[in-house]
N, C-alpha and C positions, 0 to 999 in steps of 0.2 A: 230305657227301652232296650233292656238286653246290652250285651258288650259290643257295641258298634264302634263307629271310629271315633278316636279319640280328639275332640276339638279342644281341649285345654291347652292354654298357653301357646297358640299357634300363632304364627305371624304370616300374614298373607302380603306378598308384595305383587301389585297390580302392574304388569308390563304395558299393558293397554296399548295406547300407538306411540309410547315414548321410543320403541325400536325404531319408528319413522319408516317401517316397512323395509329396514335393513338388516338382514339377518346376522351379518357379522355385528353390527352394533347390538342386537338382542343378545347374541351369546355373550359379549362382554359384560352386559348388565347382569346376566346369570350368574356369569362367575365371580363377579365383584360382590353381588348380593349374597352367594354362596359362602363366600370368604368371611363376610360379616356375621352371618349365622353361625358358620363354625366357630369364630372367634367367641361368640358369646355362649356356645353350646344350647342354642335355644332350637325349637322345630319351625322351620320356614317352608312356605309355599309359592311358587310362582304361579301366577295366574295371567293366562291368556284371555282373549275375547273372540269367540268365532261367530261370524256373520257369511251366510253364502250369499256374496254381492249380487250375483246375476239374478237372484230371485227376491233377495232380501229389499232391494231397491226399485221403485218403480222405473218402468222403461222410459218414462217421460222426464225423470229427474236424473238421469244419469250422466247428463251434461247440462250446465247452467242451472243448477237447482239453487234455489235460495234458502234452502235447509243448511245450517252452516256446518253439520256433522257429515253430510254426504260426500263432498268434496274431501274430506279428510281420511273417510273410510276409503274410498276410492284410490287415493294416493298411497297409501299404507298397505294395500292389499298384499297377503302372502299365500302361497299355494301350499297344499297339503304337505308336499314334501318339505318345504320350508319350515313349517310348523313342527313336523316331525323331527328335524333337524334341532330345533329349539327345546322340544320336550326330551329329546336324549340327553341334551345338556343338563336339563333340570334334574335328571335321574343319576347324571355323573355327578353332579354337584351336591348330592344326597339331599335332595329338596323334593317336596311334594309336588305333584303336577296338579294344577287346577285350571279350570276354564269355565267362563261365562258364556253360554250360548244364547244367541238372539233370535234364534228360528230352530224347526224341529230338525231340518237337515243337519244343524250344527251338533245337535244332540246325538244323532247317528255316528257323527265324526269323532265326538268324545269318546264313545264306546269303542268304535274301531282303533282308536289311537291309544286306549287304555289309560286315559288320564283318569286320577284318582278320586278327586273331588268336583262337584258342579256348584257353580256359584250363580244364584239368581240375582241379577241387579235390580235395583229399585224400580226402573221403569219397567221391569218384566212382571213384577209381583202380584199384577192382576192380569197377565197374559195367559188366560186358562188354557188354550190349546198347546202352549209351551209347557205350562206346569204340568200337564196331564203326561206329555211325553216325557218331561224330567222324572216325574214320579214312578215310570216305568222301568227305568233304568236299574234301581236297585242300589245307585251311588249315594254316598252320603252327600248332603246338600246344605249350603249356606246362604240364607237370603237376608238382603238388606231390607230396610224399612223406609228409607228417604221418601217423603212426601205421602205416605201411607197414614190414614186415619187408624184408630185403634181397631175399628170394627173390620178393617181390611187385614190388620195383621192377625184378629180372631180367625178369620175366615182361612187364612192362609195356615196358620197353626193346626185348625180343624182338618183342613183338607190334606196335609202331609201325615197328621196322627192317623187320620182313617186308612191311608194307604200304607202304612207302617215305613214310611221314610224316615231315616236317620238323620236329623237336621240340626243346625244351629241358626240363633238369629243375631243380625247385627244391626244395633241402633247406627243410623246414618241419617246426614243431613245433606241432601243432594245440592250443595251450593259449593262453588270452586273458585276461591279458597272460602272457608267459613268465617264469618265474622263473628267476635266473642259473643255477641247476644243471641246467636242462633245455634249455640253448641247443643245446648239442652242436655248436658250429661246427666241430669237426674233421670232422664228417661231410661238409663239403665237399672235403675232401681225399679221403677215401674214394670219393666219387662221381666225382671229377675222375680218379682213378687208374683206378677200374673202368670208366669210361665215356669214354675219352679224347678221342672224336670230338666229345663233346656239350658245349654251355654249360651250366654248373652255376651255378645261382643261390640267392638266400636270399630265401625270403618269411617276412616278420618280423611278429611280433604283441608285440613289447616295448613298454615305456613310450616314448612319442614322444619323451621329453627323453633318452633313452639313446642316445648318439651312439658310444660305444665298439663296440657289436655289429656296425654297418655297416662300421666301419673294420677289424675283425678279418676279417669276411667277405671285404672286398676282398683283404686281405693272404692270405688263404686261397685266392683265385683265384676267387672269385664274380664271374660276368660280368653278371647282371642281378638286379634287386631290387625287392621288391613289400611295399607296405604300405598298410593301409587309411586313409581320409582323409577328413576332415568339416571342418565350421565351427561353432563355437558360435553360437548365438542367444539371446534371451531365452527361446525355448520349447525349444530344443534343447540339451542337454548331450551331449559326444561320450563315448564308453565310454573305457576306460582304456588302449585300444590302437590308437585312432585319432589322426592328426596333423593339426594345423591347416596351413595354407600356411605360416605363421610356422614352425612346427615342422620343416616338409618342407624350408624354406630352409636351416636349420641341418644337418638331415640330409643334404641334398645337398652342402653345404659340406662337411661331414665326410667324406663319400665321397671328394669332389674332393682334399681334403688327403691322406687316405690313399693315393689313387692317386699322388700327388705324392711322398710318403714312401717308397712302395715301388719308384718308378721301374721301370726296364727289367728285364726277365727275362735279358738277355744282360749279361755283364760289361762295363761301360763302360770306356772310357779314363780315365785318371787326368787330372785337370783340372790347369793350370799352377800353381793355388793349392795343390793338395795336393801336387804334387811339390815345390814350393818349400819347403811345411811338412815334408815328409819330409827333404828335403836337410838343411834346417837342424838337425835332430837327428843326421844321420849323422856318422860318425866317418871323417876322411880318414887317409892315411897320410904319416907324415913320417920323416926320418932322424933316427936315434939320434945319430950322428956324421957326419963329413964322408965322402961316398962318392965316389970318385973314378970318371971316365968309363971303361967298360969292366969296371966291378967287377960280379960276380954279385951280386945283392941278396938276402941271406938273412935269414930272420926275426929274427935278434938284431941286425941293423943299422937296424930300423925300429921305431915305435910307432905306435899308433892313437889318435886323440884329435880332439875337436870343437875348432874347426868344420871343416867339410869346405868346401872352396873348389872353384868351377867349373872344370874342367879337370885336378882332382887325381885321383889314384888312391883310389878308395873301399875302406874295409875290406873290404867284402863281395866285391871283386873281387880280393883278394890271392891270389898264387899262387907257389909256388916257380918258380924259373926265369927271373925277371925280371933284366934286365940293365940298369946305367946307361948311357945314351948321352953323357950329360955330367955334368960334377961336380956333386953336391947337397950343399949346405952343412947342417951339424948344425942340427937344428930346422926346416928348410925343408920345405915341401910337396912331395911327390914327384909331379911332374906327368906326366900322360900322355906329352905331347911330350918328356920327358927318359927315357924309358926304352923298353926294347923287351921286349915279353912273348911267350913262347913260342906258338906255334901250339897249339890243342887237339887231343888226339888225335883221329883220325876217329870212334872209337868212342863218343866222348863225344855226338856227335848222337844215336846211338841211346839212350845212357843216359839222356839227358834227354827224349826221346820217351816213354820207358816210363811216367814218370809221367802225361803226358797220356792215354796209351791205357789206363791203368788206370782214370783218372778218367771217360773216355768209356764204358767199359764200366760204370762204376757209374750214370751218368746214364741209359744205356740200358737199366738193370736186367737185366743179362745176368751172372748169377753164374757163377764158375767152381770146379771142383774144386780141390784142392790138387795132384793130379797130372796134368799136362800138358806137353808141349814145345812150343816157340815156334819159329818160323822167321821172322828178319827178312829180308823182300827187299830188296837195294839194289843194283841192277842198274847203277846208273853210280856207284857207291862209296858206302862209309859217309857219307862227308862230304855226299853229295847225298840221304840218305835221305828229309828232309823234302820234297823235290820229287817223288822217284821213289821209291816204297817200299810196302809193307804189312806188317801184323804178321799172320801166319799161326798160329793156335792150334790145335794138332793135338790133337783130342779122342779119335779112334779110328781106326784104319786096319787093317780086315780085308779081306775080300770087298767090304765098305762101308767107306766113309771118311767122317768129319765133321769139318769146320775151321771155326771162328769166325775170320772176318777183319775186321781194324780198319784203317781207313784215317783219318789225321789231315787236317783241312781242307787242301784243294788238293794233296793227293798223288795221284799216278797210278800205274798198272801198265801196262808196256808191252806191245804187241799180240803175242800167241802163240796158239799151239794146242796140243792135247795129242794125242799120237799113239794113246793106247789109252784113256784116262780119258775117262768121261762125267761131267758135273756139273751140279749144280741149285743157283743162287742164290737165297736167300731173304732180303730185306732185313728186319732187326729195329729198325734205329734209322737216322735220316738219310736222306739222298738219295744213291743210287748211280748214276753215268751210265756206261752200258755202251755200247760200239760192238761189235756182233757182226756178221760176215759183211757189213760195210758200211753197217750200219742202226743208228741212234742209239736208245738206250732210256733214258728217266728213269724209275727204279724207285724207288718210295716204300715205307714200311714196310709188310711183308704180301706184298708181290709177288714172283713168283719168275720165274726164267728158266733155260731147259735150254739147255746148251753141249754140243753132240755133239762127238765126236772129230773133229779135221781142219778145225774151224770156227775162223777167227781171231777173236779177241776181245781187247779191252783194257778197262780201267774205270778211273774216277777218281772224286772226290768234291770238291764246293765246301764242304759243310756238316760234315764228317767223317761216317763211316759205320760201322756194325756189321752183317755179314752172315753168313749161315752158307752154307758150301758143303759140299753132301751129294753122294757121288761115288761112282764104282767105286774099287778099289783104287788108292791113290796110289803111283807110282813116280818116283823121283828123275830117271830119264834121258827123261821122258816130254814135258818142253815143248820147243817149237819157237819161238824168236823172230823175228820179222819183222827185227829190227835184227841181222845176222849178227854183229857184234861181240859181243853177248851170249852168242850160242851158241859161239863161240870161247873164253869165260870158264871156267875152273876153277868148280866149283860154290861153293866157298869165298869165291870172289871176288864173287859175287852174291847169297849166301845166308849167313846167320849162324844156326845152329840151337843151342839151348841147352836144358837142362831148366828148368821153370818160368819164372821170368822171368830168369833166368841172369845175378843179378848179379856173382856171383864169377867165371863163366864168361866174361863179357864183360870183366872186369878182367884176368883171366890171359890172354886171347888178345890183349892189346896187343902 
């Protein structure tokens, strides 16, 4: 939703009541946490909690209350001036200021003090008067999900979306500390899939010496992290879920190691070291006996064995139809320079692309029925399908028509118009680049485009794309191409139509 607050890789350190109402102690915590953040060159935020205790606590419970929290709140009360002192230290330590308000008056105080980010505690996630007040501030918001049902989270997401709030979501378990069987870190996956446009984080209350949880959270895709912090003194003993600066140091180190171990979400290129390692285990192709120049090399004339030598034909590339260009002695490596390999059939380009098309549909989470027909468009020949082509999956063609269209990275479809058909494109996955009537459009998932009859258009993708085409009835003679040579082609020269994925039909059409 635009260029809002950057929630990614943010560490939130909850001061809560660990300052024990002691400003001097709170300043020490902020400084030492700031040192840890600076050491690791990460982004850190110090989080306060604001309650206007005079109105927040019922008069009858200000003394002798049986609610365990109220005596703690009262005993650690700080004035606005004292919080301003702490907030100034946050800025001085190059940290982000954050605060959890528990009443509407505290939201006003957050605005007055210029605090950067508002955090919604799990216990306030259904406090609609408070949420309404927070939504009006224009501040970035992070909310925790402890104890919420999925429908509660849906409600809160919808609420903030409708009000244009810039927000992130924290998976949280409101138990202190969390037992192993209640971490539920798979909820990070659920939240990421359910709200893909939002940063999902992990608000943790585990034993501060536990390092595996944050590493699993990183692997699950959590982007921001929160935990309680404090410092032990002669008079102050930390609770079982608050971390000291030394434990934070180890915690952030564990996070950074997990980031390194997880690596990129894109498939990386193989390193030279990995290629060398694989090649050292590959089998090369060797001659069983002397093979004269000009001899077709059949399978019975060769064997596969280690080691593979550079420049040699590898076992995985063996195929029928290879011819010796020069004489090869028995037990000699069959070198690529000594043989002539047949050109692959044109249809092999499409057959190999089918695997990538299926994988792209899986990645896009677009399921297909078992009954459909496919049209492979190859306007400049099957051999050039990877450059100019598209896969059109026909779902239904009646008075209305639906197709799912897939293009692999860097494929394009040539400029054309339809004489009768009106169509609407809706992108499901990837980015579609469309030129329509001389205008360029960049289409992202969810976006639609109407193409009227007679309007020139072409499309391409750099990322790979899956999109729906909803149209009036499709007719085979309805397309007119700007490249006149395409119009002169017979349909089977520029299109291959098969049932389902057409494995056997493609083979039989060779």
